[in-house]
Every structure is written in C-alpha cells, then in structure tokens.
ZAMARGU-4260 file (C-alpha; in steps of 0.2 Angstrom, whole numbers, plus 5000, padded with zeros to 4 digits):
<rodrens>
0) 5000/5000/5000 | 5006/5017/4996 | 5010/5029/5010 | 5006/5048/5012 | 5022/5057/5012
5) 5016/5075/5015 | 5001/5086/5019 | 5001/5092/5001 | 5000/5075/4994 | 4985/5072/5007
10) 4976/5087/5001 | 4978/5082/4983 | 4972/5064/4986 | 4957/5068/4996 | 4951/5079/4982
15) 4950/5065/4969 | 4934/5060/4961 | 4937/5042/4965 | 4935/5038/4984 | 4951/5037/4994
20) 4953/5027/5010 | 4966/5033/5022 | 4972/5020/5035 | 4981/5028/5049 | 4993/5015/5056
25) 5010/5014/5064 | 5023/4999/5065 | 5023/4999/5084 | 5004/4997/5085 | 4998/4979/5088
30) 4980/4983/5083 | 4987/4990/5067 | 4998/4975/5064 | 4982/4964/5066 | 4973/4973/5053
35) 4988/4972/5041 | 4986/4953/5042 | 4970/4954/5032 | 4970/4971/5024 | 4979/4967/5007
40) 4964/4955/5004 | 4951/4968/5008 | 4961/4981/4997 | 4961/4968/4982 | 4942/4966/4983
45) 4939/4984/4984 | 4952/4992/4972 | 4939/4996/4959 | 4930/5007/4971 | 4944/5015/4982
50) 4962/5021/4981 | 4970/5016/4998 | 4984/5025/5007 | 4993/5022/5024 | 4996/5037/5035
55) 5010/5035/5048 | 5005/5047/5063 | 5023/5048/5069 | 5030/5056/5053 | 5013/5064/5046
60) 5007/5073/5062 | 5000/5087/5050 | 4990/5075/5041 | 4983/5068/5056 | 4978/5085/5063
65) 4970/5089/5046 | 4960/5073/5046 | 4956/5075/5065 | 4963/5058/5069 | 4970/5056/5086
70) 4970/5038/5088 | 4975/5022/5078 | 4970/5012/5070 | 4958/5023/5061 | 4951/5025/5044
75) 4944/5040/5034 | 4937/5039/5017 | 4936/5055/5006 | 4929/5059/4989 | 4929/5076/4981
80) 4937/5084/4996 | 4924/5079/5008 | 4924/5065/5022 | 4911/5052/5016 | 4914/5039/5031
85) 4926/5037/5045 | 4930/5025/5059 | 4941/5034/5070 | 4948/5029/5087 | 4960/5018/5096
90) 4950/5002/5096 | 4955/4986/5089 | 4946/4982/5072 | 4941/4965/5065 | 4940/4960/5047
95) 4921/4961/5047 | 4921/4979/5055 | 4933/4985/5041 | 4923/4977/5028 | 4907/4984/5035
100) 4916/5001/5036 | 4920/5000/5017 | 4902/4995/5013 | 4896/5011/5022 | 4909/5021/5012
105) 4902/5013/4996 | 4885/5018/5000 | 4890/5036/5004 | 4898/5039/4987
</rodrens>
C-alpha cells in the first residue's frame, strides 16, 4: 500500500473523484499489525471502488491533525474533498468491521 508522504499529497488525494481510503497506522501498534494481516485481501476486493493509502502518525502529524485523527488504527474515506465515512479511534478492529466500514463508504459515494 502506498503511504502519504506530505500534507500537500494528502490534500491532493482527498480531492480525487475516486474515493480514497486513508488507513492511519504505525509499525509499533499491535492493533494496526492485526489489521495488516487481512487488509491486502480487503484492498484487492475493493480496488475498483477505492484508492488506499497508509498514514503514519509519527511522521505525518500535520495530516493527522487535518484529518482530525488522534487515535490508531483509524480509517477515513474522502471523495471530492469531503469525508464520506470514518472509523476513528484507538479500538481494535476486526476484518468484518473493516469490511462493513467499506460497505458504508460505498453507500455514501
């Protein structure tokens, strides 16, 4: 999965017509690593509907502030510069919860 490298890149990506899912995650986060174990499969199933990017809060604090994300793992979906769905917090997430989140994101497009 590609990673956000700057606030400028973030602003460009969230303005896309195609919905963009940002996964806020860090290598030291055990709940994030759990999601990493099944997220490639989820991305493959949903690649026609979404672009996916990872945001590391340690190196991209400005992006986290702009997205109003203070806990990880978190997901925020944007389209045309607006948030269409979010699952923000520091709670562990199951594969089913992430799949349901993406289904809600599709419905909001």
